[in-house]
Structures are given as structure tokens and as C-alpha cells.
Residue frames relative to the residue before (quaternion, step in Angstrom):
aa qw qx qy qz dx dy dz
M 1.0000 0.0000 0.0000 0.0000 0.00 0.00 0.00
A 0.6601 0.4973 -0.3123 0.4685 3.59 0.94 -0.85
A 0.6473 0.5032 -0.3321 0.4663 3.60 0.98 -0.75
A 0.6346 0.5290 -0.3322 0.4551 3.62 1.02 -0.73
L 0.6661 0.4833 -0.3045 0.4796 3.58 0.94 -0.84
L 0.6288 0.5207 -0.3381 0.4681 3.57 1.03 -0.75
A 0.6308 0.5213 -0.3353 0.4668 3.59 1.00 -0.82
N 0.6086 0.5497 -0.3605 0.4443 3.63 0.99 -0.72
V 0.6689 0.4973 -0.3044 0.4610 3.58 0.84 -1.01
L 0.6892 0.4931 -0.2879 0.4460 3.59 0.85 -0.96
Y 0.6728 0.4878 -0.3109 0.4612 3.59 0.88 -0.84
S 0.6682 0.4949 -0.3137 0.4583 3.62 0.89 -0.88
T 0.6507 0.5044 -0.3104 0.4752 3.58 0.98 -0.85
G 0.6569 0.5297 -0.3092 0.4385 3.57 0.94 -0.90
F 0.6686 0.4935 -0.3125 0.4601 3.61 0.89 -0.90
V 0.6740 0.4989 -0.3051 0.4513 3.59 0.89 -0.88
L 0.6436 0.5085 -0.3275 0.4690 3.60 0.97 -0.79
E 0.6628 0.4944 -0.3174 0.4643 3.59 0.91 -0.85
K 0.6370 0.5276 -0.3248 0.4586 3.58 0.97 -0.83
R 0.6470 0.5154 -0.3124 0.4670 3.61 0.96 -0.88
A 0.6644 0.4984 -0.2991 0.4697 3.56 0.97 -0.86
L 0.6765 0.5046 -0.2981 0.4459 3.60 0.91 -0.89
T 0.5849 0.5967 -0.3652 0.4106 3.56 1.13 -0.65
A 0.7132 0.4419 -0.2411 0.4879 3.59 1.09 -0.75
M 0.6258 0.5619 -0.3473 0.4147 3.60 1.20 -0.13
P 0.5828 -0.5178 0.4620 0.4228 3.59 -1.26 0.20
S 0.6888 -0.4930 0.3281 0.4181 3.55 -1.23 0.42
V 0.1832 -0.7692 0.6030 0.1053 3.54 -1.01 0.88
S 0.1267 -0.8034 0.5807 0.0356 3.56 -1.16 0.56
V 0.5048 -0.6387 0.4817 0.3242 3.57 -1.09 0.68
R 0.6018 0.5705 -0.3688 0.4199 3.59 1.21 -0.34
S 0.7488 0.2683 -0.1814 0.5783 3.56 1.29 -0.22
P 0.0569 -0.8611 0.5041 0.0349 3.62 0.62 1.13
A 0.6245 0.5378 -0.3610 0.4363 3.63 1.00 -0.69
R 0.6464 0.5122 -0.2996 0.4797 3.54 1.00 -0.92
L 0.6322 0.5310 -0.3314 0.4567 3.59 0.96 -0.87
L 0.6730 0.4949 -0.3054 0.4570 3.61 0.85 -0.92
R 0.6320 0.5259 -0.3421 0.4550 3.61 0.98 -0.78
Q 0.6660 0.5128 -0.3066 0.4467 3.56 0.93 -0.83
V 0.7293 0.4334 -0.2691 0.4559 3.60 0.73 -1.01
L 0.6609 0.5035 -0.3166 0.4576 3.61 1.01 -0.70
G 0.6455 0.5022 -0.3233 0.4761 3.57 1.25 -0.22
S 0.6384 0.5060 -0.3195 0.4840 3.59 1.29 0.08
P 0.3798 -0.7362 0.5119 0.2277 3.62 -0.53 1.12
L 0.6302 0.5346 -0.3413 0.4480 3.61 1.04 -0.73
W 0.6488 0.5008 -0.3193 0.4757 3.58 0.96 -0.82
I 0.6375 0.5247 -0.3310 0.4569 3.59 0.94 -0.84
G 0.6305 0.5244 -0.3346 0.4643 3.59 1.03 -0.77
G 0.6648 0.4944 -0.3128 0.4645 3.57 0.98 -0.81
S 0.6515 0.5063 -0.3234 0.4632 3.60 0.99 -0.76
L 0.6326 0.5202 -0.3352 0.4657 3.60 1.06 -0.66
A 0.6156 0.5244 -0.3429 0.4780 3.58 1.09 -0.68
L 0.6572 0.5002 -0.3070 0.4729 3.61 0.98 -0.81
A 0.6369 0.5173 -0.3329 0.4647 3.58 1.03 -0.74
A 0.6413 0.4982 -0.3282 0.4825 3.60 1.03 -0.77
G 0.6149 0.5347 -0.3445 0.4662 3.60 1.09 -0.66
F 0.6064 0.5501 -0.3374 0.4645 3.56 1.11 -0.70
A 0.6436 0.5127 -0.3124 0.4747 3.62 0.99 -0.85
A 0.6540 0.5018 -0.3149 0.4704 3.59 0.95 -0.85
Q 0.6378 0.5479 -0.3263 0.4320 3.57 1.07 -0.78
L 0.5845 0.5684 -0.3624 0.4516 3.59 1.13 -0.67
A 0.6719 0.4914 -0.3024 0.4643 3.59 0.96 -0.88
V 0.6284 0.5490 -0.3395 0.4341 3.58 1.03 -0.77
Y 0.7018 0.4854 -0.2866 0.4357 3.60 0.84 -0.94
R 0.6228 0.5306 -0.3580 0.4499 3.57 1.18 -0.23
T 0.7707 0.3577 -0.1646 0.5010 3.60 1.23 -0.44
L 0.7698 0.2949 -0.1803 0.5366 3.65 1.13 -0.42
P 0.5371 -0.5816 0.4822 0.3752 3.57 -1.17 0.46
I 0.6555 -0.5470 0.3390 0.3953 3.57 -1.13 0.60
A 0.6798 0.4917 -0.3191 0.4408 3.63 0.80 -0.91
A 0.6366 0.5225 -0.3347 0.4579 3.61 0.98 -0.76
A 0.6478 0.5322 -0.3182 0.4425 3.54 0.94 -0.94
Q 0.6697 0.5019 -0.3063 0.4537 3.60 0.91 -0.95
G 0.6178 0.5546 -0.3439 0.4387 3.61 1.00 -0.75
I 0.6807 0.4626 -0.2878 0.4897 3.57 0.99 -0.84
F 0.6340 0.5384 -0.3446 0.4353 3.62 0.92 -0.84
V 0.6876 0.4850 -0.3100 0.4427 3.62 0.86 -0.88
S 0.5493 0.5969 -0.4160 0.4110 3.64 1.12 -0.41
G 0.5644 0.6070 -0.3817 0.4090 3.61 1.20 -0.34
L 0.4695 0.6755 -0.4482 0.3498 3.62 1.22 -0.10
V 0.5895 0.5704 -0.3672 0.4385 3.56 1.11 -0.66
L 0.6679 0.4808 -0.2940 0.4861 3.59 0.93 -0.88
L 0.6233 0.5485 -0.3335 0.4464 3.58 1.00 -0.79
L 0.6756 0.4860 -0.3011 0.4656 3.59 0.88 -0.92
L 0.6435 0.5176 -0.3324 0.4555 3.59 1.01 -0.77
L 0.6842 0.4794 -0.2951 0.4637 3.59 0.88 -0.93
S 0.6565 0.5091 -0.3254 0.4515 3.62 0.95 -0.78
S 0.6508 0.5038 -0.3229 0.4673 3.56 1.12 -0.58
V 0.7124 0.4564 -0.2551 0.4681 3.57 0.94 -0.91
L 0.7888 0.3451 -0.1717 0.4789 3.60 0.79 -1.02
L 0.7746 0.3386 -0.1913 0.4986 3.61 1.06 -0.60
G 0.3942 -0.7478 0.4519 0.2850 3.57 1.24 -0.26
E 0.3836 0.7343 -0.4720 0.3013 3.58 1.21 0.51
R 0.1537 -0.7809 0.6010 0.0737 3.56 -1.05 0.79
T 0.2697 -0.7627 0.5684 0.1496 3.54 -0.90 0.91
S 0.4794 -0.6493 0.5036 0.3082 3.56 -1.14 0.65
G 0.6692 -0.4869 0.3640 0.4272 3.56 -1.28 0.26
R 0.6400 0.5252 -0.3296 0.4538 3.57 0.98 -0.84
E 0.6656 0.4966 -0.3130 0.4609 3.61 0.96 -0.79
R 0.6411 0.5210 -0.3302 0.4566 3.58 1.00 -0.76
Y 0.6351 0.5107 -0.3217 0.4821 3.55 1.05 -0.74
A 0.6464 0.5258 -0.3195 0.4513 3.56 1.05 -0.83
V 0.6597 0.4885 -0.3133 0.4775 3.60 0.95 -0.83
G 0.6201 0.5258 -0.3433 0.4702 3.60 1.07 -0.74
G 0.6429 0.5176 -0.3227 0.4632 3.60 1.02 -0.79
I 0.6332 0.5329 -0.3272 0.4561 3.55 1.02 -0.80
L 0.6580 0.5022 -0.2990 0.4748 3.59 0.93 -0.92
L 0.6439 0.5160 -0.3221 0.4641 3.57 0.98 -0.80
A 0.6497 0.5242 -0.3139 0.4522 3.56 0.97 -0.90
L 0.7251 0.4320 -0.2614 0.4682 3.56 0.89 -0.84
L 0.5495 0.5577 -0.3956 0.4801 3.56 1.28 -0.31
M 0.6197 0.5317 -0.3390 0.4673 3.59 1.06 -0.73
V 0.6373 0.5143 -0.3327 0.4676 3.58 1.04 -0.75
V 0.6504 0.5101 -0.3195 0.4633 3.60 0.98 -0.81
L 0.6542 0.5167 -0.3072 0.4590 3.61 1.00 -0.84
S 0.6185 0.5508 -0.3470 0.4401 3.59 1.19 -0.45
L 0.5709 0.6228 -0.3756 0.3811 3.59 1.23 -0.20
N 0.0917 -0.7638 0.6360 0.0605 3.52 -1.22 0.55
E 0.3857 -0.7696 0.4553 0.2273 3.57 -0.36 1.25
Q 0.6627 0.5297 -0.3151 0.4254 3.57 1.06 -0.71
N 0.7631 0.3633 -0.1886 0.5001 3.58 1.09 -0.71
D 0.6143 0.5583 -0.3611 0.4249 3.57 1.10 -0.59
T 0.1708 -0.7962 0.5757 0.0740 3.54 -0.97 0.89
V 0.3493 -0.7074 0.5739 0.2197 3.57 -1.22 0.55
S 0.2392 -0.7944 0.5463 0.1154 3.56 -0.40 1.22
R 0.3138 -0.7717 0.5311 0.1548 3.59 -1.12 0.68
S 0.8069 0.1720 -0.0804 0.5593 3.60 1.15 -0.27
A 0.1252 -0.7591 0.6340 0.0780 3.51 -1.36 0.34
P 0.5502 -0.5978 0.4480 0.3731 3.64 -1.06 0.56
V 0.5073 -0.6888 0.4270 0.2932 3.57 -0.76 1.10
P 0.6503 0.5111 -0.3459 0.4431 3.67 0.80 -0.76
L 0.6484 0.5070 -0.3122 0.4745 3.61 1.04 -0.74
V 0.6293 0.5294 -0.3307 0.4630 3.59 1.01 -0.79
L 0.6819 0.4770 -0.2890 0.4732 3.58 0.90 -0.92
T 0.6221 0.5495 -0.3323 0.4479 3.59 1.05 -0.78
V 0.6717 0.4757 -0.2743 0.4973 3.57 1.13 -0.71
C 0.7596 0.4566 -0.2138 0.4110 3.54 0.77 -1.11
L 0.6858 0.5313 -0.3162 0.3840 3.62 0.73 -1.00
P 0.6836 0.4423 -0.3121 0.4896 3.67 0.86 -0.83
S 0.6133 0.5536 -0.3491 0.4422 3.60 1.10 -0.58
L 0.6393 0.5116 -0.3152 0.4798 3.55 1.04 -0.80
A 0.6563 0.5074 -0.3095 0.4648 3.57 0.94 -0.85
A 0.6556 0.5076 -0.3088 0.4660 3.56 0.99 -0.84
G 0.6511 0.5198 -0.3242 0.4481 3.61 0.96 -0.78
V 0.6712 0.4826 -0.3019 0.4749 3.59 0.90 -0.90
W 0.6558 0.5091 -0.3194 0.4568 3.60 0.95 -0.85
L 0.6699 0.5080 -0.3047 0.4475 3.61 0.90 -0.89
Y 0.6336 0.5174 -0.3255 0.4743 3.54 1.04 -0.74
G 0.6542 0.5051 -0.3159 0.4660 3.59 0.96 -0.85
A 0.6453 0.5181 -0.3227 0.4593 3.57 1.00 -0.79
A 0.6412 0.5097 -0.3228 0.4743 3.61 1.04 -0.73
E 0.6248 0.5249 -0.3344 0.4714 3.58 1.04 -0.74
R 0.6631 0.5078 -0.3141 0.4515 3.61 0.88 -0.88
R 0.6688 0.4765 -0.3116 0.4780 3.60 0.98 -0.80
A 0.6349 0.5452 -0.3397 0.4292 3.61 1.01 -0.71
R 0.6504 0.5309 -0.3249 0.4354 3.62 1.14 -0.50
H 0.5141 0.6430 -0.4194 0.3826 3.57 1.27 -0.16
R 0.4359 -0.6976 0.4979 0.2747 3.56 -0.82 0.88
H 0.8127 0.2480 -0.2133 0.4823 3.59 -1.29 0.56
R 0.4713 0.6534 -0.4712 0.3590 3.61 1.11 0.39
L 0.5282 -0.6271 0.4597 0.3411 3.55 -1.00 0.82
P 0.5705 -0.5871 0.4353 0.3745 3.63 -1.07 0.64
T 0.4125 -0.7258 0.4899 0.2511 3.55 -0.80 0.94
A 0.4497 -0.6817 0.5081 0.2735 3.56 -1.11 0.72
G 0.5637 -0.6428 0.3589 0.3744 3.58 1.24 -0.24
V 0.3643 0.7554 -0.4866 0.2447 3.61 1.23 0.17
E 0.6694 0.4986 -0.3066 0.4575 3.57 0.91 -0.93
Y 0.6394 0.5115 -0.3215 0.4756 3.56 1.00 -0.80
G 0.6591 0.5277 -0.3064 0.4396 3.57 0.95 -0.88
V 0.6487 0.5055 -0.3137 0.4746 3.57 1.01 -0.83
A 0.6580 0.5217 -0.3133 0.4434 3.58 0.92 -0.93
V 0.7034 0.4421 -0.2701 0.4866 3.58 0.81 -0.96
G 0.6079 0.5713 -0.3441 0.4309 3.55 1.11 -0.68
L 0.6207 0.5290 -0.3369 0.4705 3.59 1.10 -0.72
L 0.6630 0.4935 -0.3157 0.4662 3.59 0.94 -0.82
Y 0.6827 0.4740 -0.2854 0.4772 3.55 0.96 -0.84
G 0.5762 0.5623 -0.3798 0.4556 3.58 1.20 -0.43
V 0.6343 0.5012 -0.3118 0.4993 3.56 1.04 -0.84
S 0.6376 0.5309 -0.3232 0.4551 3.57 0.98 -0.90
S 0.6453 0.5361 -0.3185 0.4413 3.56 0.99 -0.82
L 0.6450 0.4930 -0.3164 0.4907 3.58 1.03 -0.77
A 0.6271 0.5333 -0.3304 0.4617 3.56 1.07 -0.74
I 0.6270 0.5201 -0.3292 0.4775 3.60 1.05 -0.80
K 0.6147 0.5340 -0.3342 0.4746 3.58 1.01 -0.81
G 0.6793 0.4885 -0.2941 0.4620 3.60 0.89 -0.90
V 0.6400 0.5117 -0.3328 0.4666 3.60 0.99 -0.80
S 0.6460 0.5376 -0.3370 0.4244 3.59 0.93 -0.85
S 0.6381 0.5402 -0.3422 0.4288 3.59 1.09 -0.60
H 0.6788 0.4732 -0.2917 0.4799 3.59 1.26 -0.35
L 0.5227 0.6358 -0.4151 0.3876 3.57 1.28 -0.17
T 0.1868 0.7668 -0.5911 0.1666 3.56 -0.81 1.04
T 0.4183 -0.6858 0.5334 0.2650 3.55 -1.22 0.47
H 0.6673 0.4501 -0.2906 0.5174 3.60 1.29 -0.07
D 0.8545 0.0669 -0.0722 0.5101 3.53 -1.09 0.82
L 0.0299 -0.8515 0.5233 -0.0133 3.57 0.70 1.13
G 0.6260 0.5428 -0.3430 0.4424 3.58 1.03 -0.74
G 0.6773 0.4823 -0.2930 0.4720 3.55 0.86 -0.92
A 0.6395 0.5260 -0.3263 0.4560 3.59 1.01 -0.79
L 0.6530 0.5090 -0.3168 0.4628 3.60 1.01 -0.81
V 0.6467 0.5078 -0.3210 0.4700 3.58 0.99 -0.81
G 0.6493 0.5121 -0.3106 0.4688 3.58 0.99 -0.84
L 0.6471 0.5195 -0.3204 0.4569 3.58 0.99 -0.80
L 0.7059 0.4713 -0.2689 0.4554 3.59 0.84 -0.99
S 0.6675 0.4732 -0.3047 0.4874 3.60 1.17 -0.46
S 0.6052 0.5225 -0.3585 0.4818 3.60 1.27 0.01
P 0.5768 -0.6084 0.4079 0.3615 3.64 -1.20 0.31
Y 0.5025 0.7249 -0.4038 0.2428 3.59 1.19 -0.41
P 0.6987 0.4493 -0.3350 0.4447 3.69 0.70 -0.77
Y 0.6554 0.5103 -0.3214 0.4547 3.57 1.07 -0.63
L 0.6023 0.5230 -0.3497 0.4914 3.58 1.18 -0.58
L 0.6311 0.5311 -0.3231 0.4639 3.55 1.07 -0.77
L 0.6470 0.5201 -0.3222 0.4551 3.59 0.94 -0.86
F 0.6749 0.4905 -0.3022 0.4611 3.60 0.89 -0.92
T 0.7108 0.4422 -0.2765 0.4720 3.59 0.77 -1.01
G 0.6139 0.5449 -0.3598 0.4436 3.61 1.08 -0.59
A 0.6942 0.4723 -0.2842 0.4629 3.59 0.86 -0.96
F 0.7261 0.4240 -0.2529 0.4786 3.58 0.75 -1.03
G 0.6486 0.5308 -0.3191 0.4425 3.55 1.01 -0.83
L 0.6142 0.5520 -0.3479 0.4439 3.58 1.04 -0.72
V 0.7083 0.4635 -0.2668 0.4608 3.57 0.76 -1.08
M 0.6920 0.4922 -0.2787 0.4486 3.56 0.84 -1.03
S 0.6976 0.4886 -0.2903 0.4362 3.58 0.84 -0.92
Q 0.6588 0.5119 -0.3355 0.4375 3.60 0.98 -0.75
A 0.6424 0.5039 -0.3285 0.4748 3.60 0.98 -0.78
A 0.6717 0.4865 -0.2994 0.4716 3.62 0.93 -0.87
L 0.6657 0.5157 -0.3147 0.4380 3.58 0.90 -0.88
Q 0.6409 0.5198 -0.3374 0.4531 3.59 1.06 -0.65
R 0.7169 0.4651 -0.2538 0.4531 3.61 0.99 -0.81
C 0.7986 0.2950 -0.1147 0.5119 3.59 1.03 -0.76
R 0.6074 -0.5579 0.4155 0.3837 3.54 -1.23 0.38
A 0.4912 -0.6574 0.4894 0.2950 3.57 -0.97 0.90
S 0.6400 0.5615 -0.3183 0.4169 3.58 1.07 -0.76
L 0.7250 0.3600 -0.2568 0.5281 3.61 1.24 -0.15
I 0.7095 0.4724 -0.3013 0.4273 3.56 0.78 -0.95
V 0.6524 0.5277 -0.3280 0.4340 3.60 1.01 -0.75
P 0.6550 0.4875 -0.3459 0.4623 3.67 0.93 -0.72
V 0.6331 0.5171 -0.3454 0.4611 3.58 1.02 -0.74
C 0.6596 0.5137 -0.2968 0.4615 3.56 0.89 -0.95
T 0.6688 0.5039 -0.2927 0.4615 3.57 0.95 -0.94
T 0.6463 0.5286 -0.3187 0.4487 3.57 0.99 -0.82
V 0.6649 0.4800 -0.3075 0.4827 3.59 0.90 -0.92
T 0.6474 0.5180 -0.3283 0.4525 3.59 0.92 -0.84
A 0.6794 0.4987 -0.2942 0.4507 3.59 0.89 -0.94
L 0.6780 0.4758 -0.3070 0.4687 3.59 0.88 -0.88
F 0.6408 0.5245 -0.3308 0.4526 3.56 0.93 -0.89
T 0.6970 0.4812 -0.2746 0.4554 3.60 0.84 -0.99
A 0.6987 0.4910 -0.2819 0.4373 3.55 0.88 -1.01
V 0.7224 0.4308 -0.2541 0.4775 3.57 0.93 -0.83
L 0.7681 0.3497 -0.2080 0.4945 3.60 0.58 -1.13
G 0.6270 0.5375 -0.3457 0.4454 3.57 1.06 -0.66
T 0.6246 0.5356 -0.3299 0.4629 3.58 1.04 -0.78
L 0.6819 0.4715 -0.2887 0.4789 3.57 0.98 -0.83
A 0.6776 0.5071 -0.3058 0.4360 3.59 0.87 -0.92
F 0.7626 0.3598 -0.2037 0.4975 3.57 0.93 -0.86
G 0.4989 -0.7202 0.3914 0.2814 3.54 1.28 0.23
E 0.3827 0.6908 -0.5186 0.3277 3.58 1.03 0.72
A 0.4285 -0.7860 0.3913 0.2133 3.51 -0.24 1.41
L 0.4907 -0.6263 0.5229 0.3059 3.56 -1.19 0.64
P 0.6379 -0.5365 0.3639 0.4158 3.63 -1.14 0.41
H 0.3836 -0.7042 0.5510 0.2310 3.57 -1.11 0.73
D 0.6129 0.5494 -0.3468 0.4498 3.57 1.14 -0.65
P 0.5071 -0.6891 0.4205 0.3018 3.63 -0.74 1.04
V 0.6512 0.5170 -0.3338 0.4441 3.61 0.96 -0.77
R 0.6782 0.4823 -0.2906 0.4721 3.56 0.90 -0.89
L 0.6327 0.5205 -0.3291 0.4695 3.56 1.02 -0.75
A 0.6454 0.5082 -0.3175 0.4738 3.59 0.97 -0.85
L 0.6356 0.5240 -0.3406 0.4532 3.63 0.94 -0.78
R 0.6806 0.4937 -0.3018 0.4493 3.58 0.88 -0.88
I 0.6743 0.4770 -0.3017 0.4762 3.58 0.91 -0.83
A 0.6660 0.5017 -0.3047 0.4603 3.59 0.92 -0.90
G 0.6532 0.5219 -0.3228 0.4436 3.55 0.98 -0.79
T 0.6409 0.5227 -0.3083 0.4701 3.53 1.06 -0.83
L 0.6799 0.4818 -0.2943 0.4679 3.59 0.89 -0.90
L 0.6278 0.5304 -0.3388 0.4580 3.61 1.00 -0.75
A 0.6654 0.5047 -0.3149 0.4510 3.61 0.88 -0.88
V 0.6414 0.5134 -0.3152 0.4751 3.57 0.99 -0.82
S 0.6620 0.5170 -0.3060 0.4482 3.58 0.93 -0.93
V 0.6458 0.5083 -0.3159 0.4742 3.57 0.97 -0.86
L 0.6379 0.5378 -0.3270 0.4437 3.55 0.91 -0.89
L 0.6808 0.4943 -0.2876 0.4577 3.60 0.89 -0.92
A 0.7050 0.4730 -0.2583 0.4611 3.58 1.15 -0.69
M 0.4956 0.6724 -0.4400 0.3295 3.59 1.18 -0.18
P 0.5956 -0.5938 0.3943 0.3704 3.62 -1.06 0.71
K 0.3627 -0.7477 0.5234 0.1882 3.56 -1.00 0.88
H 0.7743 0.2573 -0.1489 0.5586 3.58 1.22 -0.45
D 0.3342 -0.7300 0.5674 0.1829 3.53 -1.16 0.65
G 0.1857 -0.8361 0.5114 0.0700 3.53 -0.25 1.29
T 0.6989 0.4676 -0.2796 0.4633 3.59 1.23 -0.25
A 0.6529 0.5242 -0.3326 0.4339 3.58 1.05 -0.62
P 0.5524 -0.5879 0.4582 0.3732 3.58 -1.18 0.49
P 0.6419 -0.5423 0.3649 0.4009 3.59 -1.14 0.57
P 0.4555 -0.6802 0.4928 0.2951 3.64 -0.91 0.80
P 0.6591 -0.4864 0.3650 0.4424 3.61 -1.17 0.32
S 0.4310 -0.7034 0.5031 0.2576 3.54 -0.97 0.83
P 0.4697 -0.6750 0.4770 0.3102 3.64 -0.76 0.98
T 0.6061 0.5523 -0.3761 0.4314 3.63 1.06 -0.63
K 0.6616 0.5040 -0.3115 0.4597 3.57 0.96 -0.84
E 0.6025 0.5687 -0.3594 0.4294 3.55 1.09 -0.76
L 0.6760 0.4981 -0.3024 0.4511 3.58 0.94 -0.92
T 0.7017 0.4707 -0.2875 0.4510 3.58 0.88 -0.87
S 0.6835 0.4727 -0.2936 0.4725 3.58 1.07 -0.75
G 0.6488 0.5054 -0.3297 0.4636 3.58 1.16 -0.59
């Protein structure tokens, strides 16, 4: 529990620091990843944010060794409250009434998921069948990259309302959902005994390669999206998609059983449906924020 709360603080701090650094940078684009990396690596503030996120990743490894996937996601999403507070104080972002209700609905939905847990009956799985993991992860990666590309193409249309970032958040959330499952898989190979055998087992699994892919693509995609959209909206959407993806598909892939008690089962299903419904109802356009940088201008100015 302490590691999960620490991960919340580190992730929220990291996202806000990166957003603050990106605000002061020239426009970044996924079409120029090398230029994007040069810009962010030249910012001490961005590096500080990325180090906070890396430390959150380490804390997440410890969490997955001690908590069921669904329980861990419920605690991680509670960090949205801290994220909204930091984005308001440090970034000056303001959320609309509809967005505040949406975030409240998301927190309620994930509280229902947490209440569906039973420490005595819930088990922490250490492995998952590789074909099943790949069946879950590969289509999700393809869907995330395609959705992000579709959002980029729509953003280039003239006279289009500024996007609130929902599409970007869903796309990056799918990548981070796969990353979260990969972290769970890596955690199962961590051991203080037979380090050589554990390393061989890890390298022969798909998890480090999934982490490399999601790390590279997630870095480029998330930074461009974070610069164009409010952190107070895009991060909750991304976090919700990641949490639902990991809690539902991760629970099935790693064989962590659903509740047998009817009340707990109803809470888990209802919480999942509520979170999805809120996500679908969130505003797709930002009518108050200034227009984001045009990808067309980025290409011509670069």
C-alpha cells in the first residue's frame, strides 16, 4: 500500500513537471521524434519529471509483487486527485464542471472496484501464458498507434475546434496498459535467488520487449499530446484507460479470479461499466483553451 501511494505521488509530480517544461518549449511532433528528444533532454525540468516517473515505475514493480492487479489499479487511479491539485496550483489549469463530474465519476467507479476486493480470497498471480499475453497486447498496441494517428489527422483539419485530448488519452492509455502488464510480468521474474536463471527467463519472455516498445512510442506520443492538451484532462483519461485495461484484461491473462461473492462481483462489473460510460461521455473538444500548435506549422517550421 505504501509503495502504491508513493507511486501515485511520483507519477503525478512527474506528469506535472513534464507538462510545465513542455509548455515553455517550441512545438513538438511525433513526426520528428529525434527533434522532440533533443528538446526534452535539454530541459532540466523535464528531466526531473522523467526521473520522478522512473521512480514511480520502480515503486510499481514492488506493488505488483504484493497486490492483485485490480487492487493496484484502484489505488493508482486515486492519484488523480493529487494530479488535479498539482495541475491547478502549478500549471494554472481549470477544469469545467462537466469534467469535474466526470473525474468524480471515475473515482467512484474505481472505488467500487476496490470495494469488490477481498484480501483473504484474492490471489497474486506470478505468471501468464505467453500466447494469451501476446493475444491481448499486440492488437492493443496496434489500436493505440492507429487511434493516435487518426487524432493527429483530424487535428490538422482547419477550422476544427481544439481537441480536449480524449482521443490522445485513450491512445496513450492503451500503450501504458500494455506497459503495465509488462511491468507485472517483469515483477514475476524478480528474485534474489538464481539471478542468472531469472535474467535468462526474463529475456526469453515478451515482457522486456513490450516495455521497450511502449517506452519508446509512449514517450514520443505522450509528450506531443501533453504539450497540446491540458494535463488535468488528458492524464485522467489516460489513467482510466490504463487502469481498466490492466484490471480487466490483466486479471484474465494472469488468472487472478473474479469475486465469487455476488455483491463483490456486482461492484466490480458496475464499477467497470461506470468508468467506461464516463469516459465515453467526456467532452471531445476544449472550447476554452487556446488552439494547440498546428502539426502543419510544426513541419514547416522544423
